[in-house]
N, C-alpha and C positions, 0 to 999 in steps of 0.2 A: 820720529817730526814729534815737537808740539802745538798741541791743538791751535789754530789760530795763524803758525807760522808756514813759511812760505814752500813748497815743499820743493824736495831738495830733486837735481836734475842730476838726469841718467843715460845717457845716450845706450841704446841698443841695436847693437847687429846682428842680424836673423838672416836664415838661408837653407838651401839645400846644400849637405856635404859638398865641398870640393867648385862650389862656388868662388869665391877668394876673401873670404870673412875677415880671415886673420891676416892677412896683408893690406886689406883697410884698417883695420883697426891699429892698428901700426901707427898710418899714416898718419889717420883723425886723433891718435896720443897726442903724436909728436905738433899738429896743426891748435892742439884746442887743448893742449894740455893736461890730458886724460890718463889714464894710467885702467890696465883692462883686466879685470875678473871675468875669469870661462865660466860661458854659461856651457859647459858638456859634461855631463856626465861621465865619463874617460878618461879624460885628461886628466883627473884629480890623481890618476892613479901611479906610483911612483915605476912600476915592473913595465909595465906596459906604455910603448911609448911610439913607434913605427906603426902600430895598425889603430892607434889612437889619432894620427897625422897630426902628433902633438908640436905645438912650436918649439922654436930649437934654438937655443939660447941667439944664434948669430942671428933670426930672425925680427927680438926682440927689440931692438936698434936700443938696448940700453933702459925700455919702458917698466916699468913695473909689473908684472903676472901675478894675480893672485890663482887660486884655485888650480893649481898643477901642482901635479909632485906630492900633495901634499897625503898621499892613503896609501898602506901599501894596498894586495889588492886583495889581503882576507878582509880586510875593514868594511863594516857598513859601512855604506855612504848611499845616502836615499833624496828626496826631494822635501824632507824637512831638513836634514844638516844643511845641505845650499844653501836654503829659504836662507837660514837663520845663519849661515858666514857670509851670502853672500852681502846680508843687509847690515850687519857689523862693516864688514869691507866697504863698504859706499858709503857710508858714514864716516872711517874714517879717511876715507880719502876727498868728500866732501870740505870734510874737518879742516882739511890741509891745504885746502884752496882749488884743488882739482879736480878735474868730472871725471868721475866713475863710468869706466866703459863694461860694458856686459856684449860679450863676444860667442857666437856658440848658437848650437840647432837645438839644442833640447828643450823643445817648448815647453813641458810645464814647467820644469825647473823654474824656468827666466821669468811666466804669467804668473807663477807663485809667489814671487819676488817679487812681483809689480804692481801686485794686485790684495787686498787684504785675505789670502786666505790664510784661514786656520787651522791648524792641523791636529784632529782630537787624541789623545791619551788614552789610549780603554787597557783596562787591565787585563792579562792574559789569560787566557783560558785552554792552556794544549790538549784538556780532553777534546773538545768540542772542533777546534782545529784540527785533534788526529782523525775523529771521525772524518770531517769534511774532504782529508786526504783518500779517504777510498770512496769515493764517489768518483764516476765518472765525468766526463765534462755534462754529458747530457741528464746529467741526475742532479748535474750544482745546476744547471740555465733552467734547468724543470723545479728548483726548489727556489731559485730568487723569483720566478714569475710569480707564483705562488704570495713570498715573504716582502718582496722591493720590485714591484715591477718596473717604477719609473728607473730605480737601477740601469735596468735593462734597453734603458731607452740609449744609455751612452757604452755600454758593453759589447764586445764581442762575443760570441757562445765557446767560444775555445780559446778565451784568455780565460785560463783553470788559476792563474794566482789573484788575478783580480776575481774573478769568481767566488774562489774561496775569501777572499778579503771582502766584499761586500755582504755575504750568507754573514762573515762574521762579526758586522760592523751590524746589524742586525740585532742575531742573536743577543749581546753586549749592550744591550737598548737602543740606542739609534742608529736608525738605516740613513745605509750610504744619500741616499735621494736628499733625505732630509738635513743633514750637513751640508750639502751641496745648496739645496734652499734657503737655509739659513742665513748663508754665507752672500753676500752681496757684493763680491768682484767687483769694489772699485780701486780705480789706480789711488794710488797711494804715494805715486813720485809725481815727476816733471818730466818725463819720458815721452825722449823721441826715437823711435824704432825705425831702423834702417833697413828695408826688406831684399835681399842680393837675387836677383834673377837672371834667367839668358835663353835662347833658345832652349828647345828640352833637349832634341836631341844632339847640340854638340857638349851642352853638360854630359850628359852621358857615353860623349866619349872623354867630355874629363875625369869621369868618374873613374872609367875602362883604366885609362894611360895610370891614374892615380893609382892604383891598385898594382898594378906591372911596377909605378915607382919602386911601393911600399916590399912588392918581393926584391928589385935589386938592393933594396937597401936593407936587408937581412927581414923581414918578416915574420921568415921559418923560424930563422934561429933564434930570436927573439920569441916563438912559441916554443921552441924547444929548451931553454931556459926554462921559463918558467914551469913548464910540464915535469922538468927533470923536477926540478925544487918542488914543484908543489903536483903530486899525480894524479891527486884529484881536483883542481881548478876548477874542471867542465861546473860543479855540481855552487859555484864562487857566482856572485850577482854580476862583481864587475866582469868575467869572463860568458856572460851573456850580449857584450857585444858584437857587431859585426865587423867582422878582422879577424876575432876569434872563435867564438862559436863555430863557426866553419869547417875548422881542423878538426873539430872530433872524431871526421868519419877517415881520416886522411890516418890518427892515429892511433883509431882500432882497427886498420886495417881495412876500413870499408870504401873506399872511396880512395883514390892519387890528389897530387897535389894537382894535374891542370884541373881535375875535379872544381874542387876547394876553390883556388882561383876562381872557375867562372861562376862557381855560389856567390862567391863575396860581391865578386860585380853586378850580380842581376839581383844581391839584396838591397847594396847599394844602391841601386837604382832606383829599385821600388820603394825604399827608404826616402830619399829624396822626394819621390812624390808625395807622401802621404806628408812627408815635410811641409811640402809647397800648401795644399789643401789646411794642413793646421793652423798655420801661421794666417794661413788669409782668412780662416773664421774666425778665429780664440783672440785675434789683437788688433788695434790698428797700427797699420804696419802702413809705412812710406816704400815702397814699391822702388827701385832704380834697377835698372837694365844694363850688365853689366858690358852689354857690346855699342850701347848707346853712346857717341863720340862727345856728348856734350856730360856721358853721367861727372866721372872726377868733380867740374866747376857746380855742377849743378847738384850734389850732394854738400857740400864743401858752404857753398851757398845758401844750403834751407839750414844747415847747422848752423852756422852763422847766426840767422835770423831768429832764429831759434834760441841760441844763448844768450841774443840781449832781449829776447820776450821775457820780462817780467809776469 
């Protein structure tokens, strides 16, 4: 966006897993001349279809979708890559006179794209990272509390990966907390953010049923095919997602199929709870209850008003 020019408009649809974001995104794309960018950290992988609840070709209704099936599960895909790709697609879509629509539940990916997040490139220091990997979680947490106590406020003591990252950043010259404070996180797009919600117990029932449908569609067979091709897939970042990581116990002979299914349901419900909390605290979301009779008309009316507001 050029300085002094009008901010590009982008419609964003967020909310927990299983609440109906995909269907709404297609409907709104049809109504408002939109094209859809997936704001999901998992649907980008070609080999992972069922467990990611990837939009099916017939569900797209001919609407172009971006950042779906773009990467092999062995490739690196992270928030920085998403930010760069999504912003590029948003500009392309706007240039065509269409409305970019980001649809997904990966909060940090979406926020980093809409706001002025900058990712700091840091020199690699394998020796120091190797040292960090020799420490336990308690040692990492204690070390970070001394070196960068402010960073501890937003990190969980059990999140080993992020603890190591924060310590690594401090070691290479700039603390994580300093980087966060130096960025104002101002919006750089004219974004209308729709959040979908519904009664919690009914949402959990939908999530449970959705996992059952995934099993009927062949989730286990999909994973068996991946494990056969990539025996070490459990170490891939792509395989850390819900719906996939829970199967390791089954393939190791430590868990039954039924135990894995129940674990996926439980993790999905817990993730939905965290998604609500995150979106309510991190972004200015306009919430719509999908069980409200006037929900579809209200969404259409509010977007129409926003579209015509300069």
